[in-house]
C-alpha positions in Angstrom: 34.9 -21.2 -24.3 32.9 -23.5 -21.8 29.4 -21.9 -21.5 28.1 -24.5 -19.0 27.9 -23.1 -15.5 30.0 -24.7 -12.8 28.5 -27.5 -10.9 28.9 -26.9 -7.1 27.6 -29.2 -4.1 27.8 -28.0 -1.1 27.8 -30.3 1.8 26.1 -29.2 4.9 23.7 -26.5 5.2 24.5 -24.6 8.3 25.7 -20.8 8.2 28.9 -21.5 6.3 27.2 -23.9 4.0 24.2 -22.1 2.8 26.1 -18.7 2.8 28.3 -20.5 0.2 25.6 -22.0 -1.7 23.5 -18.8 -2.3 26.8 -16.6 -3.2 27.4 -19.5 -5.8 24.0 -19.2 -7.1 24.3 -15.5 -7.3 27.5 -16.0 -9.3 25.7 -18.0 -11.8 26.7 -21.5 -10.6 24.6 -24.7 -10.7 24.2 -25.5 -7.0 23.1 -28.7 -4.9 23.1 -28.3 -1.3 22.7 -31.5 0.9 21.9 -31.6 4.6 20.3 -34.6 6.9 17.8 -31.9 8.4 14.8 -31.1 6.4 15.8 -27.3 6.3 19.1 -25.3 5.8 20.2 -23.5 9.0 22.5 -26.0 10.6 23.2 -26.4 14.5 23.5 -22.7 15.0 19.9 -22.1 14.0 18.3 -25.5 14.8 20.2 -26.1 18.5 22.6 -23.7 19.1 23.1 -19.7 18.5 19.4 -18.9 17.8 17.5 -20.8 20.4 19.9 -20.1 23.0 19.5 -16.5 22.2 15.9 -16.6 22.4 16.1 -18.2 25.7 18.5 -16.0 26.8 16.5 -12.9 26.1 13.7 -14.4 28.2 16.3 -14.9 31.2 17.1 -11.2 30.8 13.6 -9.9 31.0 12.9 -12.0 33.9 16.3 -11.0 35.9 15.3 -7.2 35.0 11.9 -7.6 36.3 13.3 -8.5 39.7 16.1 -6.0 40.0 13.5 -3.2 38.9 12.4 -3.2 42.6 15.3 -0.9 43.2 14.3 1.5 40.7 10.4 1.8 42.3 9.0 -0.6 40.0 7.8 -3.9 41.7 6.3 -7.1 39.7 4.8 -10.1 40.7 6.7 -13.0 40.2 7.0 -14.5 36.8 5.2 -17.5 36.3 6.9 -19.7 33.8 4.9 -21.5 31.2 7.3 -24.1 29.9 5.4 -25.4 26.9 4.4 -22.0 25.7 8.0 -20.5 26.3 9.2 -23.9 24.4 6.6 -23.2 21.6 7.9 -19.6 21.2 11.6 -20.9 20.9 10.5 -23.0 18.0 8.3 -20.4 16.5 11.8 -18.4 16.3 13.6 -21.0 14.4 10.5 -21.8 12.4 10.4 -18.1 11.0 14.1 -18.3 10.0 14.3 -21.8 8.4 11.3 -20.7 6.2 12.7 -17.6 5.5 16.0 -19.2 4.2 14.5 -22.1 2.5 12.5 -19.4 0.5 15.7 -17.2 -0.6 16.9 -20.7 -1.5 14.3 -21.5 -3.9 14.3 -17.7 -5.2 18.0 -18.5 -6.0 17.1 -21.8 -7.6 19.4 -23.5 -5.1 18.4 -27.7 -5.1 18.1 -28.6 -1.9 18.2 -32.3 -0.8 17.7 -33.6 2.6 19.9 -36.5 2.9 23.6 -38.2 3.8 26.2 -37.5 1.2 29.8 -39.4 1.1 32.3 -38.4 -1.4 33.0 -41.0 -3.7 35.8 -39.2 -5.4 37.3 -35.9 -6.3 34.4 -35.1 -8.4 31.5 -37.1 -7.1 29.1 -37.6 -4.1 26.7 -40.2 -3.5 23.5 -39.2 -1.7 21.2 -41.4 0.6 17.9 -39.3 0.5 15.9 -39.2 3.6 12.9 -41.1 1.4 15.6 -44.0 0.9 16.4 -43.1 -2.6 20.3 -43.3 -3.5 21.7 -41.0 -6.1 25.0 -40.2 -7.4 25.9 -36.8 -8.1 29.1 -35.4 -10.1 30.3 -32.1 -9.5 33.2 -29.7 -10.4 33.6 -28.6 -7.0 32.3 -29.2 -3.7 32.2 -27.4 -0.3 32.2 -29.6 2.8 30.5 -27.5 5.9 29.5 -30.4 8.1 30.3 -28.5 11.2 30.9 -30.1 14.7 28.9 -32.0 17.3 29.1 -31.7 21.3 32.3 -33.4 22.8 31.9 -35.8 25.3 34.0 -37.0 28.4 34.4 -41.0 27.6 34.9 -41.4 31.7 31.4 -39.9 32.4 29.4 -41.4 29.7 26.6 -42.1 31.8 23.3 -43.1 29.4 20.7 -41.2 31.2 18.1 -38.7 30.2 19.0 -36.9 33.2 22.7 -36.1 31.7 22.1 -33.6 28.9 24.3 -31.9 26.1 23.5 -28.3 24.9 21.2 -29.9 22.3 19.0 -31.5 25.2 19.5 -28.3 27.1 17.8 -26.2 24.5 15.0 -28.7 23.8 13.6 -27.4 27.6 12.2 -30.4 28.6 11.8 -29.2 32.3 13.2 -26.8 34.9 15.3 -28.6 36.9 15.3 -28.0 40.6 19.4 -28.3 40.8 21.1 -28.4 37.7 25.1 -29.2 37.3 27.1 -27.6 34.5 30.5 -29.4 33.5 32.4 -26.7 31.9 32.8 -23.2 32.4 33.0 -22.1 28.6 30.5 -20.1 27.1 28.0 -22.7 26.1 27.7 -24.0 29.8 27.5 -20.1 30.9 24.7 -19.2 28.5 22.7 -22.1 29.0 23.1 -21.9 33.0 22.0 -18.7 33.1 19.1 -19.4 31.2 18.1 -22.1 33.8 19.2 -20.0 36.9 16.7 -17.3 35.8 14.1 -19.7 35.2 14.5 -20.7 38.9 16.9 -23.6 38.7 20.0 -24.0 41.1 22.6 -23.9 39.1 26.2 -25.2 40.1 29.2 -24.5 37.6 32.1 -26.9 37.4 35.3 -26.1 35.8 38.5 -28.2 36.0 40.7 -25.0 35.0 41.4 -22.3 37.2 39.0 -19.8 35.9 35.9 -19.3 33.7 36.1 -19.1 30.1 39.7 -20.2 29.9 41.6 -18.1 27.2 39.3 -14.7 27.5 41.0 -11.8 29.4 41.0 -12.2 33.1 39.8 -8.5 33.5 36.6 -9.0 31.6 35.9 -12.6 33.0 35.9 -11.2 36.6 33.1 -8.8 36.3 31.2 -11.7 34.8 32.4 -14.0 37.3 30.9 -11.6 40.1 27.8 -11.0 38.5 27.2 -14.8 38.0 28.2 -15.7 41.6 24.9 -13.9 42.6 22.7 -16.0 40.6 24.4 -19.3 40.5 24.5 -21.5 43.6 28.0 -22.2 43.3 31.0 -22.0 40.7 33.7 -24.7 41.7 36.9 -23.9 39.9 40.0 -26.3 39.9 37.5 -29.3 40.0 36.3 -31.9 37.9 33.7 -34.4 37.8 35.2 -37.9 38.9 32.1 -40.1 38.7 28.1 -39.7 37.5 25.7 -42.6 39.0 22.1 -42.5 38.7 19.8 -43.3 41.4 16.1 -42.7 42.2 16.4 -39.0 43.1 18.5 -37.8 40.4 22.5 -37.9 39.4 24.8 -38.3 42.2 28.1 -36.6 41.3 31.4 -37.3 42.9 34.0 -34.3 42.6 37.6 -34.3 42.6 40.1 -31.4 42.7 42.0 -29.2 44.9 39.2 -27.9 47.4 36.4 -30.4 46.5 37.9 -34.0 46.4 35.9 -36.6 47.4 32.9 -34.3 47.8 29.4 -35.8 46.4 26.0 -34.2 45.8 22.7 -34.8 43.8 21.5 -33.4 40.9 18.2 -33.3 39.4 20.0 -33.0 35.6 23.5 -32.5 34.4 24.3 -30.6 31.5 28.0 -31.6 29.6 29.4 -28.7 28.0 33.2 -29.5 27.2 33.5 -28.1 23.7 32.7 -29.4 20.5 34.6 -31.7 17.9 34.3 -31.5 13.8 32.0 -33.8 11.8 35.0 -35.3 9.7 34.3 -38.8 10.0 31.9 -40.9 7.7 31.8 -38.5 4.9 34.0 -40.2 2.3 37.3 -38.5 2.9 39.2 -41.4 2.4 38.2 -41.4 -1.1 39.8 -38.1 -1.5 43.1 -36.7 -0.8 41.6 -34.6 1.7 44.2 -34.2 4.9 43.2 -33.8 8.6 45.2 -33.2 11.3 45.4 -35.3 14.5 42.2 -33.5 16.3 40.0 -34.3 13.1 40.0 -30.9 11.5 40.4 -30.5 7.8 43.6 -28.9 6.5 43.2 -26.1 4.4 44.9 -23.3 2.8 43.9 -19.4 2.8 41.3 -19.8 0.0 39.8 -22.9 2.4 41.1 -25.4 -0.4 41.9 -28.9 0.8 44.9 -31.1 -0.5 42.1 -32.3 -3.0 42.2 -29.4 -5.6 38.2 -29.5 -6.3 37.1 -29.8 -2.6 37.0 -27.2 -0.3 36.3 -26.9 3.5 34.8 -24.3 6.0 33.5 -23.7 9.1 33.7 -25.7 12.2 35.2 -28.4 10.2 38.5 -26.8 9.7 39.1 -25.8 13.2 38.7 -22.7 16.0 37.0 -20.4 16.4 34.0 -22.3 16.1 31.7 -19.5 15.1 28.6 -19.3 12.8 29.8 -16.0 11.3 33.5 -17.0 10.7 32.2 -20.1 8.7 29.7 -17.7 6.8 32.7 -15.7 5.6 35.1 -18.6 4.8 32.1 -20.0 2.6 31.8 -16.7 0.8 35.8 -16.9 0.0 35.9 -20.5 -1.0 33.1 -19.8 -3.6 34.9 -16.8 -4.8 37.9 -18.9 -5.1 36.0 -21.2 -6.9 34.5 -18.5 -9.0 38.7 -17.5 -9.8 38.4 -14.4 -7.7 41.7 -13.2 -6.3 40.5 -14.0 -2.7 41.7 -15.2 0.6 40.4 -15.8 4.3 43.0 -13.9 6.1 40.8 -11.4 8.4 42.7 -9.5 11.4 39.6 -9.2 13.8 37.2 -12.5 14.1 34.8 -11.2 16.7 33.6 -13.3 19.6 30.6 -12.9 22.0 29.4 -14.6 25.1 26.0 -13.9 25.6 25.7 -14.1 29.2 24.7 -11.0 31.6 26.8 -9.1 31.2 27.5 -9.8 27.8 31.8 -10.2 27.1 32.8 -9.3 23.5 36.5 -9.1 22.2 38.1 -9.0 18.6 41.7 -8.6 17.5 44.6 -8.8 19.7 43.8 -9.8 23.3 46.1 -8.9 26.5 46.7 -12.8 26.8 47.9 -13.0 23.3 50.1 -9.9 23.4 51.7 -11.2 26.7 52.4 -14.4 25.3 53.7 -13.1 22.0 55.6 -10.2 23.6 53.9 -7.6 21.7 54.2 -4.4 23.3 50.5 -2.6 23.7 49.1 0.1 25.6 45.9 -0.8 27.2 43.4 1.7 28.2 40.3 1.1 29.9 37.3 3.3 30.6 34.9 2.0 33.3 31.4 2.2 32.6 30.6 3.8 36.0 31.6 7.1 34.1 29.1 6.1 31.4 25.9 8.3 31.5 23.8 5.7 29.8 25.2 2.9 31.6 24.3 4.9 35.1 20.6 5.2 33.3 20.4 1.2 32.8 21.7 1.0 36.5 24.6 -1.3 34.6 27.7 0.1 35.6 29.6 -2.7 36.1 31.1 -2.6 32.4 34.4 -2.0 30.9 35.5 -0.8 27.4 39.2 -1.3 26.8 41.3 -0.7 23.8 44.9 -2.6 22.8 47.0 0.2 21.2 50.3 0.1 19.4 52.0 2.9 21.7 54.5 3.8 18.5 51.7 3.8 15.6 49.0 4.6 17.8 47.1 1.9 15.7 44.2 -0.1 17.5 45.3 -3.9 17.5 42.4 -5.2 19.8 38.8 -4.2 21.5 37.6 -5.9 24.6 34.0 -4.9 26.1 32.4 -6.7 29.2 28.7 -5.2 29.9 25.3 -5.2 28.8 25.0 -5.3 25.0 28.8 -5.9 24.5 28.0 -7.9 21.4 26.2 -5.3 19.8 29.1 -2.8 20.4 31.9 -4.9 19.2 31.5 -4.5 15.8 32.8 -1.0 15.7 35.9 -2.4 17.1 36.0 -5.1 14.4 35.9 -2.4 11.9 39.0 -0.2 13.6 41.1 -3.0 13.7 40.3 -4.4 10.0 40.5 -1.0 8.9 43.9 0.0 11.0 42.2 2.8 12.4 44.4 4.7 14.8 43.1 5.7 18.4 42.7 9.4 16.9 40.3 8.3 14.4 38.0 7.0 16.9 38.5 9.6 19.1 37.6 12.2 16.5 34.5 10.1 15.2 31.5 11.7 17.0 29.4 9.2 19.0 25.7 9.8 19.9 25.2 10.8 23.4 23.9 9.2 25.7 24.8 5.7 24.5 27.2 2.7 25.3 29.1 3.1 22.3 30.5 6.4 23.7 32.7 4.4 25.8 34.7 3.2 22.9 35.4 7.1 22.0 36.0 7.9 25.5 38.5 4.9 25.7 40.6 6.4 22.8 40.5 9.4 24.5 41.8 7.9 27.6 45.0 7.0 25.3 45.8 10.9 25.0 44.8 11.3 28.5 41.9 13.7 27.5 38.7 11.6 28.5 35.9 14.1 29.3 34.2 11.9 31.9 37.3 10.5 33.5 40.2 12.5 34.7 43.7 10.2 34.3 46.6 12.2 32.7 48.5 10.0 30.1 51.6 8.5 31.6 54.8 9.9 30.4 
């Protein structure tokens, strides 16, 4: 019997990579974690999820201070100190990265800062940040190299005034006028931050609605509020040209209603999705396969066509979410350890951290229509929620998608303040195959927004306490 521990190399130290590395160490493997950055955390912690949520918290505070006037409380206009705000955001990142590195050291995970390139199915070449080069043998490898912001080749203007999400989060200044190209979640979140800080924000989206793919009833509620905070939302519109001039970036629009119109912006944020980092990591030296979009092909255990190599996270496709990557990392490691395991979730939650937030999991109405899946949809409006009224945030809705025959909950969608915190109950309900009765009979604390999930289940039976809506026969 081989008593030597499994030698595992993890390439990429983001939420998927470090989750895989740390679990592998817990299971007794000899783990090397490699990343170009000086610390674990990846894009999510360093230039994505965490810094954006820190700034969104500030944006929400500023917005609430203005809205408090209607409650009888008035504040002086906020004074924004960009340097202090930037320092606080960086401090949040530093606290988390230092904590991650500490627990990695406690697990005896060997961390290397450098560029890793596969040289075969059992070896990787590492160019250390110091310039040293080493060849590391392994029994198994987990690829977690993540993704990067996508670009628009026709709008590839080399100017410091044109930013991607990384540049926007650097918070170099608060522009007077900001154009956000792309009405997806990253563009709307960052647009919301800059709007709260004082920028006049315009969003341009080439499709007919914001957040393409998200159920329209949820998006409409968000869009109504964004129209109050943004200068303009231009749908069915694209950017035809970008030109730099002394006063800023001149933008020429094309589309149904704004064809040929031009406007000058101080800064432009390009937010049109992300692309997998599958190039220049040595895949050509292995049997690993990629698809036409550059995503690595994997099976349910996240194993590639090369039996010794696994891949996880943004590298293997949508949804590009940190929590999805983390769970994939754990599945890959358990498979390497010989456990019977597969990545087959029924509900991967998604959250748009705007104000209001949008969150959903499981089956969506859009998917149900496309796949002809029969569902009964019940919606509980937050105007009937005591807690929402005390928060002066009655613009929310909680909806359940229920199988009309089995009464099983197939999906949950929420729009409203704190929706991202509420969706976890929906995930559990879908994963556990809970019935509407299970949620209805689970006593929820009062007064809370979580009650809206219970009352939505009650509405399925026509028995909601706070809304009279008999069940349709």
